[in-house]
C-alpha positions, 0 to 999 in steps of 0.5 A: 204659722204665717211667719214660717210660710213667709220665710219658706216663700223667701227661701223658695224665691231665692232658690228659683232665682238662682236657677233662673239666673243661670238659665238667663245668663247665656241668653243675655250674654250670648257671645260669652264662651260656652266652653270656658275651660281654661283658668288663669293658672292653666293659661299661664302654664300653657303660655310659659311652655309655648314661649320655648318655641321663641327663645330661652326663658327669662331668668327670674322673670315677672309673669303677669297673666291678665284677662282681656275683653275686646269690647269693640269687636264684641259690639261689632259682632253683636250686630251680626248675631241675628243673621249668623247666629250666636253659636257661629259667631262664638266658634269663629276665629273672631269669636274666640278673641272676645275673652282671652288670657294674656300672659306677659313675661318681663325681665327684672326691672323692665318698664311697662311695654318692655315685655320679653314674651307675650301670649294670648290663650282663649277660653278653650286653652288654644293659643291665639298669640305668641310673640317675642319682643326685640327692642327697636334699638337692636340692629338686625339684618334683613330677611329674604321674603321667600325665606321668611315665607318658608319659616312662617309656614313651618312655624304656623304648622308647628303651632298646630295651624292647617295652612290649607285653611288659609290663602296666600299670605300678604307680605308687608315690609316696615322700615325702622331706623335700625332694621326692616321688619316683615309681617306676613298676614294669612287670611282664612279662606272661610270668612265670617263676614266676607270682605266686610270684616277680614281677619286672620293670623299674622307672623312677624319678623324683626330683621331676620328673626322670627318673633311669633304670630298674632291675630289681626282684623280690619273693620271699616266700621271700627270708628263707628262702633267706638263712637257708639260706645263712647256715651255709656263709657263717659257715663261710667267715668262720670260715676267715678267722680260722684263720691267727690261731688256729693261728699261736701254736701254730706260732710256739711250736714255731718259737721253740723250734727256732729257739733250738735252732738247728734251723730257718733263716730265709733260705728262710722270708724268701723264702716270706714275701716271695713270699706277702705280695708275691702278696697285695700284687699282689692288693690293688693290682689289686682294692682299688678295685672290691672296696670298691664296697659299703664305707663308712668314714665320711667317707672318699672313695671312693678313700680307702676303697679305700686304707684297706681294702687297707692293712688287709687287707695288714697284718692278714691277708696279713702273718699268712698270709705269716708263718704260711706262712714259719714253717710251712716252717721247722718243717716243713723241720726235721721233713721233712729228718729223715724224708723229705729226698727230698721237698724236692729239687724244691722246693729246686731251684726256689728255687736256680733249678736247674730243668734236671734230671729231678727238677724236671721230673718233679715239675712234670709230676706237679703240673700233671697232678694239679692238673688231675685234682683240679679235674676231680674236684671239678667233676665231683663237684659236677655229680653231687651231687643238689640241694640238695647240689650247686647251686654258685653262680656266685660260688663259682667266682670270687674272692677279689676277683680277678674285679673286676680290670682283668686278672683273670688277674693277680689270679687268679694272685696270689690262688691263689699266696698262698692255696696257699702258706699252705694247703699249707705249713701244712696239708700240709707242716707238719701231716703232717711234725709229726704223723707222729712221734706218730701214724705215717704213716697217723695223720698223714695222717688228722689232716691230711685232717680238719684241712684239711677244716675249716680251709681253703677248698675248691677248689670249693664249694657252698651247703651245709655238707655239700657244702662239707665233702665238697669240702674232704675230697676235695681235702685227701685228694688233696693229702695223698696227693700229699705222702706219695707224691711230694714237696712241689713236686708238692703245691704245684703241684697245689694252684695248678693246681687252684685256677687251673683251676677259676677259669679254666674259665668264662673258657675257655668264654666267647665273648669273646677277652679273657675266654678269654685271662684263663683261658688265661694263668693256666693257662700260668703254672701249666704254666710250671715244666713247660715250662721243664724239659720237655726234661729229663723223660727225662734222667738228670740229677738234682738233687744237693745240694752242700755249699754248697747246704745251709743252715747250720741243716741242716748243724747238724742233720746234725752233731747227727744224726752226733753222736747216731748216734755217742752211740747207738753208744757207748751200745750198746757200753756196754750190751754191756759192762754185764752183764744179771745173772741173778735168782740167783747161787750161791744169792744173789738179785740185782736191778739197775738202771742209768739213765744221765743221758745217752746214755753214762753213767759208772756201772758195776756187776758181779757175778762168780761165783768158782770157790770159790762166792764172789761179787765185787760192784762198783759204780763211778762215773766223775766226770761223764757223757757220752762221756769218762766212758763211755770211762773207765768202759769201761776200768775195767769191763774192768780189773775183770773181768780182775783178778777173774779173776786175783785177786779179793782186795780190795786187788789189785782196788783197786790195779789199778783205781787204776793204770788210772784214774790212767794213762788219766784223770790230771788229767782224771777220777777214779772212785769204787768200792765193791767186795766179796767175798761168801761166801754159805755162810759169810755173810761179806763183805769190802768197801772203798770208794774215795770211794764211798757206803757200801753198806747192810746191811738185816736181816730186822727192817728195820734199815738199817746202812751198811757204812763204809769210807774211802779216796781215790777212784781216780785221785787218787794214783799209789798208793792204800792200801785196807784191806778190812773184814769183816762177818758177815751173817745169813740173808736179810740184804740188801745194797744198793749204789748210786751218788750219782745216787740220793741227789743226785736233785733236784726241778726247782723247788728244790735239795733232794736225795732224801738218805740219810734218805729212802733209809734210810726207804724201805729199811726200809719195803721190807725184807721185799719181794723184791729186785726190788720193793725195787729198783723201790720205791726208784727209784719213790720217787726218781721221785716226789720229782723229778717231771718233773725231768730226771736230772742224774746216772747212777743205779745200784742193785745189790741182793743177798739171802742165802738163808735158813738 
């Protein structure tokens, strides 16, 4: 029941958010035309029909319609909205220039800027520019200004202009090498801003030939407006380079984990092809109109579009697709260890198992959350005071897709490719990789801040602070969705938010074709939910089958199983090795055990006997790892049992040799240094079976090895060990250790720490307490080896007799 209510709340939130979005959009974009009734195809037809007024049509001509936005003029007019009102600005001759269709006709093989005809059609279908281009090198006779005025008046009247609305035109003569051109500027009697921003219509003549009309405006503040727009424009350009800047860092992690067998490439290849394919579709449907203002030297207009599209695909979309792919690979390796459940719905999508509640719930959440995110950002833009709000009309379009014959297709392709890049890198990779180092909240904060700086906001404005605010809010919501829910919810929310924000002006248009361009992308965003909606309340969940698990994930699982087993073995071993007290029978004791791997082969013990003596032992089973650890555990247990039964030196060596020989014959051997210390009589009985000799350190700093030679344990069935006796002095120190101390090496060469360095260190630290002596020796070893990994277990046992 609770689950049903939760899903109902999500569905209701999405529906309400769509309504809020459509209500908030006209408030946020208050200069967007409210009567957008002319689509691309209609503008094309209007322009081609009106070109007949200027001359004969071009045979087999290339016709390129493109949507244009005058951002500088819009920013300038936005400053006047509070005083004049948005409606007055929109309905003015200046306001109709903010969103227009430009239609250019090229002769076959023409280069950029060599159009034959060009027209501009506003959102209501009115022609605001109609021009014929005559090459500069064509020589034409000069026209009389009076005749030019008469022809210009007749032409404008024929184009539907009421000349009574205009004052006397101003004639301007422009001399060129081949001819003299005339321009007649007509200024409306009613000016929106008076002399502060004059504007009007101008009729042009090339020599004696009329070449059409266009709009003009002069603004003394134009340079100031352009300067105000530069920071946010530079910030947007910086974000184009982000994939190239971050790629080396992600690639380094990917290569390291790939060589370790911790990442897979099959799903990454699918993501690369999907991201790159979406980019290819976008380039294919937009390359020709998008390059209308480009010029690549001697290339023709069509060649320019081809070269630009190829460069964009190879240089940018390939980098974006590759970054998305390796971000998935690395992020997956982290996420499957931390939150395997966050990938279930995403895995179900790629495995085409969408008939389950796991996928259905994520799809509904992603769709609803995306609509909520879009409504939140657009509402925030509407609430921001000028000039922090004031988003331009161009901010809601693109990149490039608005120029496509079917904007819906370009919109879907653009949003999909960018969302895969931003979510897989910005949310999935960053959060999953940072959470281990900074924790859940630290990773979230870092991902939000980086996402704010590195990625384009879903809705933006014309100032850097507002753009960063939009990015911060959007990034925060998407990071929250990933941490609280799953990857598919986050990805669908990003796609839906991008589509919903871009689709809003189309849904509000007054033309059926334009409305369809907004409805189709929203339908595509809702498609995952529609395909699985009947499973929303079902009990069927996405369950991983063994054959569904990628090979690299199986390797990770196997390594994790081995790691857990080794960790368990290490804990068992740690419980076997004793934590010694600082004093036993009046003797000061200090010890350290540093294994080279999870399970080591060294062992040690100090056992207090009933008669006041101490039994001391340090041993080393050959190698390290599980096998050495098992033999060590048996040897350590046998030592404890034997000492309890008979602590004499010969008996202990006999028992431990038999244990090692029988359990590890032909595989492993062990060394042992064993001694019995009588602290009252200050006598030491000791022997070594292949082990390093212990050191006796006098109060005067003299370091003396206590030598005793015998075969290691396990080499022969019987071993003969002769105990030696040493008489000690008050405050003498005994130092027992394993070969990991003297054989420690630097990473750069084969030089070992050695006995000389150890003896010099012991002599220098002879007067220190046993704990500091132990720590000093280990510190010297660490200083010598630097960052080199520990190659063998290191064990230290230090005992000091009491004073007399």
